[in-house]
N, C-alpha and C positions, 0 to 999 in steps of 0.2 A: 211644558214641563217635562224634563227627561224622566223616564221611569228609573226607579232605584234598582241598580244591579243587584241580583241575588249573591250573597256571600258564597264564595266557593266553600264547599264541604272539605273539612280537612280529611286527608287521606289517612285511613287506618294503617298503623304500624305494621309493616311486613312481618310475618311470622317467621322465627327461625326456621332455617331448613331442617326437617327431620330425617333421622338416619333410616336408611332402608334397611329391611329385614337382614340382608346378607351383612350390612356393616354392624349392626348390633349384635348379630350372631358372633362376628369375628371379634368385637371388643370383649364379649362375654368370655370366648374361649381364651384370649390372651389374658384377660383378668384372672381366670381360674388357672391358668397355666402358671402365672407368677405367683399367685398365692400358694399353689401346691408345691411350688419349687421352695418357697420361703418356709413354709410350715413344714414340710418334710425334712429339710435341711436343719431346722432348729429342733425338730423332735428327735431325729436320728443323726448325730454329728458324724461326719465321715470318720471311718476307723482307719489306721493304718493296714497297709497290706500284710498278709500272713506271711508272705515270702517276698524278699525285696527283688527289685527288678534286676540288681545285678546277679542275684543268685539264682534267677530263673533262666538267664542265658545260658546257652550251651557252653562248655568249656572250649577254649581254643587250643 
């Protein structure tokens, strides 16, 4: 009588690759930069220049 074959164990799901410290620091920096640009742009909308570009050029 043949011996029953043991059932193969199901392989565990591979864990998703984790970000390295350098990659997470880069993502944090980019996110902070984007948020800073958006928030400061909304808080202080750009103002027109005090002197127009044409008036600042030396006369010909």
